[in-house]
C-alpha positions in Angstrom: -0.1 0.1 -0.3 2.8 2.0 0.2 2.8 3.3 -3.6 -0.8 4.0 -3.3 0.1 6.5 -0.4 2.4 8.5 -2.3 0.6 8.3 -6.1 -1.9 11.2 -4.9 0.3 13.7 -3.3 1.8 13.8 -7.4 -1.3 13.5 -8.4 -2.9 16.5 -6.6 -0.7 18.8 -8.4 -1.9 18.1 -11.9 -5.0 19.6 -13.4 -7.7 18.3 -16.3 -4.6 18.7 -18.6 -3.0 16.3 -16.9 -5.5 13.3 -17.2 -4.3 10.3 -18.6 -6.0 8.8 -21.8 -7.0 5.2 -20.4 -8.3 6.2 -16.6 -6.6 3.7 -14.5 -8.0 1.1 -12.6 -8.7 0.5 -8.7 -7.1 -2.1 -6.7 -9.1 -4.0 -4.8 -8.3 -1.9 -1.5 -9.7 0.9 -2.8 -12.7 -0.9 -4.1 -13.4 -1.2 -0.6 -12.2 2.5 0.2 -14.7 3.9 -1.9 -17.6 1.3 -0.9 -16.8 2.0 2.6 -16.7 5.8 2.4 -20.1 5.9 0.1 -21.8 4.0 2.6 -20.8 6.3 5.2 -21.4 9.3 3.5 -24.8 7.2 2.9 -25.6 7.7 6.6 -24.2 10.7 7.1 -26.5 12.3 4.4 -29.5 10.9 5.1 -28.9 11.7 8.8 -29.2 15.5 7.4 -32.0 15.1 4.5 -34.0 12.9 6.6 -35.5 16.1 8.2 -36.6 17.6 4.6 -39.5 14.8 4.0 -40.6 14.6 7.7 -40.9 18.4 7.8 -44.4 18.1 6.9 -44.7 15.5 9.7 -42.5 17.1 12.9 -44.1 20.9 12.0 -47.4 19.0 12.8 -46.8 16.6 15.6 -44.0 18.4 17.0 -46.7 22.2 16.8 -43.8 24.0 15.5 -43.5 26.6 12.8 -41.5 26.7 9.3 -39.0 29.2 11.5 -38.5 26.4 14.3 -38.2 24.0 11.7 -35.0 25.8 10.2 -34.0 25.8 13.4 -33.9 22.1 13.8 -31.9 22.2 10.4 -29.7 25.2 11.4 -28.8 23.9 14.4 -27.1 21.1 13.4 -24.9 23.0 10.3 -24.1 25.6 12.9 -22.6 23.1 15.3 -20.7 21.8 12.5 -19.3 25.0 11.4 -17.9 25.4 15.1 -16.4 21.5 15.6 -14.6 22.2 12.2 -12.9 25.5 12.4 -11.9 23.9 16.3 -10.9 20.7 14.6 -8.6 22.2 11.7 -5.7 23.1 13.7 -5.7 19.3 14.6 -6.9 17.7 11.5 -3.2 17.0 9.9 -1.8 16.1 13.3 -3.5 12.5 13.5 -4.0 9.4 11.7 -6.7 10.2 9.8 -8.6 6.7 10.1 -8.6 7.3 14.2 -10.3 10.5 13.9 -12.9 8.9 11.2 -13.6 6.5 13.7 -13.8 9.2 16.6 -16.2 11.7 15.3 -18.3 8.5 13.7 -18.6 7.3 17.1 -20.0 11.0 18.3 -22.2 10.9 15.2 -23.9 7.7 16.0 -24.4 9.2 19.6 -26.1 12.3 18.5 -28.2 10.4 16.0 -29.2 8.1 18.9 -30.5 10.9 20.8 -32.4 12.1 17.9 -34.6 8.5 18.0 -35.2 9.3 21.7 -35.9 12.6 21.8 -39.3 13.5 23.1 -40.0 17.1 22.6 -38.3 19.7 19.6 -36.1 21.0 22.5 -34.7 17.2 22.9 -34.3 17.3 19.2 -32.4 20.8 18.9 -29.8 19.6 21.6 -29.9 16.3 19.2 -28.9 17.8 16.4 -26.4 20.3 18.0 -24.8 17.1 19.0 -25.2 15.4 15.9 -23.4 18.5 14.0 -20.8 18.8 16.5 -19.3 15.2 15.2 -21.1 14.4 11.6 -20.3 17.7 10.3 -16.3 16.9 10.3 -16.4 13.4 9.0 -17.2 14.5 5.4 -14.5 16.7 5.7 -12.0 13.3 6.7 -13.4 11.4 4.1 -12.7 13.5 1.6 -9.0 14.0 3.0 -8.6 10.5 2.4 -10.0 10.2 -0.5 -7.4 12.9 -1.7 -4.9 11.1 0.2 -5.1 7.7 -2.0 -5.8 8.9 -5.2 -4.5 10.9 -7.7 -6.4 14.0 -9.1 -7.1 12.3 -12.6 -9.4 9.2 -10.4 -11.1 11.6 -8.2 -13.6 12.5 -10.5 -14.5 8.6 -10.6 -14.2 8.2 -7.1 -16.2 11.7 -6.1 -19.3 10.5 -8.3 -19.6 7.1 -6.4 -19.0 8.3 -3.1 -21.3 11.2 -4.1 -23.8 8.6 -5.2 -24.5 8.3 -1.6 -26.5 11.3 -1.9 -28.7 9.3 -4.8 -29.2 6.3 -3.0 -30.5 7.9 0.0 -33.3 9.0 -1.8 -34.0 5.8 -4.0 -33.9 3.6 -0.5 -33.1 5.4 2.6 -35.6 8.7 2.6 -38.8 6.3 1.0 -37.8 3.6 3.8 -37.6 6.2 6.3 -40.3 7.6 5.4 -42.5 4.0 5.7 -40.9 3.7 9.2 -42.0 7.1 10.2 -45.3 6.1 8.7 -45.7 3.3 10.6 -43.8 3.7 14.0 -43.2 7.3 14.1 -40.8 9.9 13.1 -38.4 8.5 15.7 -37.6 5.0 13.8 -35.6 6.3 10.9 -32.5 7.7 13.1 -32.5 4.5 14.8 -32.3 2.7 11.9 -29.6 4.8 10.8 -27.3 4.2 14.5 -27.6 0.2 13.2 -26.4 0.7 9.8 -23.7 3.2 11.2 -22.8 0.5 13.8 -22.0 -1.9 10.8 -20.3 0.8 8.9 -18.2 2.0 11.7 -17.0 -1.8 12.4 -15.7 -2.2 8.7 -13.6 1.0 9.0 -12.1 -0.2 12.3 -11.4 -4.3 10.9 -10.6 -3.2 7.3 -8.9 0.2 6.9 -5.6 0.8 7.0 -4.0 2.9 9.0 -3.7 6.5 6.8 -0.8 8.6 8.6 1.5 9.4 5.3 0.6 12.8 5.8 2.3 13.1 9.1 6.1 13.0 7.5 5.2 16.4 5.8 4.0 18.4 9.1 6.4 21.4 10.5 6.7 21.8 14.4 3.7 25.0 13.6 1.6 24.9 16.6 -2.1 23.7 15.8 -3.6 27.6 15.8 -0.7 28.6 13.6 -1.5 25.7 11.4 -4.9 27.2 11.4 -3.8 30.5 10.7 -1.6 29.4 7.8 -4.8 27.9 6.1 -7.3 30.4 6.8 -4.5 33.3 5.4 -3.6 31.4 2.1 -5.1 33.4 -0.7 -5.2 30.5 -3.0 -7.4 28.6 -0.4 -9.7 31.4 0.2 -10.5 31.2 -3.3 -12.1 27.7 -2.3 -13.9 28.5 0.6 -15.5 31.4 -1.3 -16.9 29.2 -3.9 -18.0 26.7 -1.1 -20.0 29.1 0.2 -22.1 30.0 -2.5 -22.3 26.2 -3.3 -23.9 25.6 0.2 -26.1 28.5 -0.2 -28.5 26.7 -3.0 -28.6 23.5 -0.9 -29.4 24.5 2.2 -32.3 27.1 0.8 -34.6 24.7 -0.9 -34.2 21.3 0.7 -35.3 22.2 4.1 -38.8 23.1 2.5 -39.3 21.0 -0.3 -41.4 18.3 1.0 -43.7 21.1 2.3 -43.8 23.0 -1.0 -44.2 19.5 -2.5 -47.3 19.0 -0.8 -48.7 21.9 0.2 -48.0 24.0 -3.5 -47.6 21.3 -5.5 -50.5 19.0 -4.6 -48.7 15.9 -4.3 -50.1 13.9 -1.5 -47.5 12.6 1.4 -48.3 8.7 0.0 -47.0 9.8 -3.2 -43.5 11.7 -1.5 -41.7 8.1 -1.7 -42.0 7.9 -5.5 -40.7 11.4 -6.3 -37.9 10.5 -4.3 -37.5 7.0 -5.8 -37.3 7.6 -9.3 -35.2 11.0 -9.0 -33.0 8.9 -6.8 -32.5 6.3 -9.2 -31.6 9.1 -11.9 -29.3 10.5 -9.7 -27.9 6.9 -8.7 -26.7 6.7 -12.9 -25.8 10.4 -13.1 -23.4 10.6 -10.0 -20.8 8.0 -11.9 -21.4 9.2 -15.1 -20.6 12.8 -14.1 -17.6 11.6 -12.6 -16.5 10.1 -15.4 -17.1 12.4 -17.5 -15.3 15.3 -15.6 -12.1 12.9 -15.4 -12.1 12.5 -19.1 -14.1 16.1 -20.4 -12.8 18.2 -17.8 -14.1 18.9 -14.5 -15.0 22.7 -14.8 -16.9 21.9 -17.9 -19.3 19.1 -16.3 -19.6 21.7 -13.4 -20.9 24.4 -16.1 -23.5 22.7 -17.6 -24.8 21.0 -14.7 -25.0 24.4 -13.1 -26.9 25.6 -16.6 -29.2 23.1 -16.3 -30.1 23.3 -12.0 -30.6 27.4 -13.0 -33.2 26.5 -15.9 -34.9 23.9 -13.8 -34.6 25.6 -10.2 -36.3 28.9 -11.8 -39.3 26.5 -13.3 -39.4 24.5 -10.4 -40.0 27.2 -7.7 -42.9 29.6 -9.6 -45.0 26.2 -10.1 -48.6 25.8 -9.4 -50.8 22.5 -8.8 -48.9 19.9 -11.2 -49.4 16.2 -12.0 -47.5 13.7 -10.2 -45.4 13.1 -13.7 -44.7 16.7 -14.0 -43.1 16.9 -10.8 -41.2 13.9 -11.3 -39.6 14.6 -14.4 -38.8 18.3 -12.9 -37.1 16.6 -10.1 -35.0 14.2 -12.4 -33.6 16.8 -14.3 -33.2 19.4 -11.5 -30.8 16.4 -9.4 -29.2 15.9 -12.4 -27.9 19.2 -12.8 -27.1 19.6 -8.9 -25.4 15.8 -8.9 -23.0 17.0 -12.0 -22.3 20.0 -9.8 -21.5 18.2 -6.7 -19.2 15.3 -8.3 -17.3 17.8 -11.1 -16.9 20.5 -7.9 -15.4 18.2 -4.8 -13.0 16.9 -7.5 -11.8 20.0 -8.6 -11.6 21.5 -5.2 -10.0 18.5 -3.8 -6.8 20.0 -5.8 -6.6 23.5 -3.8 -4.8 22.3 -0.8 -1.0 20.8 -0.6 -0.9 17.5 1.1 0.3 18.9 4.2 -2.5 21.1 4.9 -5.6 18.6 3.5 -6.6 17.5 6.6 -7.1 21.4 7.9 -8.2 22.5 4.7 -11.0 20.3 4.3 -11.6 20.7 7.9 -12.3 24.6 7.4 -14.2 24.0 4.3 -16.4 22.1 5.8 -16.7 24.1 8.4 -17.4 27.6 6.1 -19.9 25.4 4.1 -21.7 24.7 7.7 -22.0 28.0 8.7 -22.9 28.8 5.4 -25.5 26.7 4.5 -26.8 27.0 8.3 -27.2 30.9 7.9 -29.0 29.7 4.6 -31.2 27.5 6.3 -32.2 30.2 8.9 -32.3 32.6 6.2 -35.1 30.5 4.1 -36.9 30.0 7.5 -37.4 33.9 7.3 -38.8 34.2 4.0 -40.8 31.4 3.5 -44.2 32.0 5.4 -46.7 29.2 5.7 -50.2 29.9 5.5 -53.5 29.0 7.4 -54.3 26.4 4.4 -50.5 25.2 4.6 -49.3 26.4 1.5 -45.6 28.0 1.3 -45.6 31.4 -0.1 -42.3 33.3 -1.6 -40.6 30.1 -2.4 -40.4 31.6 -5.8 -37.9 34.4 -4.2 -35.6 31.2 -2.4 -34.9 29.8 -6.2 -34.5 33.4 -7.6 -31.6 33.6 -5.1 -30.4 30.3 -6.0 -30.0 30.9 -9.2 -27.9 34.3 -8.7 -25.3 32.0 -6.4 -25.1 29.5 -8.4 -24.3 32.1 -11.8 -21.6 33.4 -9.2 -20.5 30.1 -7.9 -19.9 29.2 -11.9 -17.7 32.3 -12.2 -15.5 31.5 -8.9 -15.2 28.2 -10.0 -14.0 29.6 -13.6 -11.1 31.1 -11.6 -10.2 28.3 -9.3 -9.9 26.3 -12.5 -7.9 28.3 -14.2 -5.4 28.9 -11.5 -4.8 25.1 -10.7 -3.9 24.9 -14.5 -1.3 27.1 -14.1 -0.3 25.8 -11.6 -0.1 22.7 -12.8 2.0 23.9 -16.1 4.5 25.5 -13.5 4.8 22.1 -11.7 5.7 20.2 -15.1 8.1 23.1 -16.5 9.7 22.4 -12.6 9.8 19.0 -13.4 10.9 18.9 -16.8 14.1 21.6 -15.5 15.3 19.2 -13.0 15.3 16.6 -15.0 17.1 18.1 -18.2 
């Protein structure tokens, strides 16, 4: 495994123009890493996403307002953002496997508390605990991917790992809705704890230590390391882009199910069908977007995915009562665009940090994402107003804001892509000069 761990340090210096014409194949261990991280991401994503389809039920059963529900969503994001900043200074000082297991255990504890919460305030506290631990797991996972896979393979890796988003729609959310309808809204969280326990054992037993980055560390203190990463002007571009990326998802998603039920006229019993169909399509789109981003260029895939997402979001957020087939079709196209953005954008930004700063960079990026997402959810909760008959007003305004942030993100990612390509050319020229 020594060769496998050293390759990424070289691959991370390249860009899309360094991609090989014949993509490298995965080793058996790499296949395991991709699989276990994908399942892990499934549990993390489902833990967050399940709140959206349960939104209508939670608002009714807990007798809360859309503003209070927005706080439930934001509580996870704010606590995750805070923990990400605190962990950033130490993220590159330890074996990534040990960090992953530590935070995953905390995530399971928080999810268990959600499954046992008797009221709104207990649920709010449980979401804070879950966010403290769960919000850092994604950054650790992406740091592991960046350590073990060269850039020219990361599009495919991100495609499979991000496919967890789609699988949570196909399997997780419909099953969660079924459990919630039959045994109450606590049941999905308890199921997540059981699944997470199996994943945790697999990581503890099969994953090898990931500590090659420790050889690159200096004597810089944790706080100094954090300041170094935060003030790096190249890294600031990535942090700015992630703020814009997070705004869209966190503004639209929390009220998606309520908008579908009350504004579009889709019954609660038909909600699982929407998630299943769109999820299946997203499962196909994820790996395909990853493969295309490795072959055609990560920014090209990100650009066209963003264009598709903007057009469909603008149309969707202005819909009234609509037939089920139309709602499904729009959701399918929208999630194809969103999935393409997620996969290609994650792969592109993974090339930004230097090997010695990956853990800290990913932690700060996760923190920035969660904090900006939390603010976006809170802001959306202030914009959206629920009328007496349940209809949501001003959801179209949220759509326009998301379209604007998507457009700005496209410009931001263009400059990031150009900067990475210039860096790759300089690295290549320097290597040639040294070997000449």
